[in-house]
C-alpha positions in Angstrom: -9.7 36.2 -15.2 -8.0 36.5 -11.6 -8.6 34.8 -8.6 -7.8 36.1 -5.2 -7.8 34.4 -1.8 -7.1 36.5 1.4 -5.7 34.9 4.7 -3.9 36.0 7.9 -6.7 38.0 9.5 -7.4 37.5 13.2 -7.4 39.2 16.4 -4.6 41.4 17.5 -4.0 44.1 20.2 -3.5 47.7 19.7 -0.1 48.3 18.7 0.7 44.9 17.5 1.3 43.7 14.1 -0.4 41.3 11.6 0.5 40.1 8.0 -2.2 39.6 5.4 -1.7 37.4 2.5 -3.4 37.3 -0.8 -2.7 34.4 -3.2 -3.6 35.1 -6.7 -3.9 33.2 -9.9 -5.0 33.4 -13.4 -3.9 36.2 -15.9 -2.3 38.6 -13.6 -0.8 40.1 -16.7 -4.3 41.7 -17.3 -4.6 43.0 -13.7 -1.6 45.0 -13.3 -2.6 46.9 -10.4 -3.3 45.3 -7.0 -4.7 46.6 -3.6 -6.1 46.1 -0.3 -9.5 47.5 0.7 -11.2 47.4 4.1 -14.9 47.8 5.2 -16.1 48.4 8.6 -19.6 47.7 9.7 -21.6 50.7 8.9 -19.0 52.3 6.6 -18.1 52.2 2.9 -15.4 50.0 1.5 -12.2 52.2 1.5 -8.7 51.9 -0.2 -6.0 51.0 2.1 -3.0 50.3 0.1 -2.2 49.8 -3.6 0.6 48.6 -5.8 1.4 48.6 -9.5 3.0 45.1 -9.9 5.9 46.4 -12.0 6.8 48.9 -9.4 8.0 48.7 -5.8 6.5 51.8 -4.6 2.8 51.7 -3.1 0.1 53.9 -2.7 -1.2 54.3 1.0 -4.2 56.0 2.7 -3.2 58.6 5.0 -4.5 56.6 7.9 -2.1 53.8 7.2 1.0 55.7 6.2 4.2 54.8 8.1 2.3 51.8 9.6 1.4 49.5 6.7 3.5 48.0 4.0 2.3 46.6 0.6 4.5 44.3 -1.3 4.5 41.5 -3.6 6.0 38.0 -3.3 6.2 37.5 -7.1 7.9 34.0 -6.7 4.9 32.7 -4.8 2.2 34.8 -6.3 1.3 36.5 -3.1 0.4 40.2 -2.4 1.0 41.0 1.3 -0.1 43.6 3.6 1.9 44.1 6.6 0.3 45.9 9.2 2.3 47.4 12.2 1.2 49.5 15.1 -2.4 48.7 14.6 -5.0 51.0 15.9 -8.7 50.3 17.0 -9.9 51.8 13.7 -8.1 49.2 11.7 -10.8 46.8 12.6 -12.5 45.8 9.2 -12.9 43.1 6.7 -9.9 43.4 4.5 -10.3 42.6 0.8 -7.8 42.0 -1.9 -8.3 43.4 -5.3 -6.9 43.5 -8.8 -7.5 45.4 -11.9 -6.0 46.6 -15.3 -5.0 50.1 -14.2 -1.3 51.0 -15.0 -0.5 52.7 -11.8 -1.7 52.4 -8.1 -5.1 53.8 -7.1 -7.4 53.8 -4.0 -10.5 54.0 -6.1 -12.4 50.9 -5.8 -14.1 51.1 -9.2 -10.8 50.8 -10.7 -10.6 47.1 -9.6 -12.3 44.2 -11.3 -11.4 41.1 -9.3 -11.9 40.8 -5.7 -11.3 38.2 -3.0 -13.9 37.3 -0.4 -12.1 39.0 2.5 -10.3 38.3 5.8 -11.5 39.6 9.0 -9.1 41.9 11.2 -10.1 42.9 14.7 -8.1 45.1 17.0 -8.7 45.2 20.5 -7.4 47.0 23.4 
């Protein structure tokens, strides 16, 4: 019902910034919560940030609080993840997701639509 396409990934040095974008289309009214997840080699996919589309307050994993910001550019149908002061452990494939939940959550099983991912590599 919802199509998601991520972009903006790339290589960045420790302490730098990067902005990821997720262009969404389809029936977003049925997918009221959106989020960003990441998966590093050998690790499980984990929630990074989530946003209820009718709210301005996002939910963040402790590992990125104060460094990342999630927000929605509603006019252009884009969910963004602003990554500041990146760390080596931020290196991962980042996925955009959407689900019908009313309220943000970092539980991956709450999401039903997924993008194909964009790679972020943080180097020193």
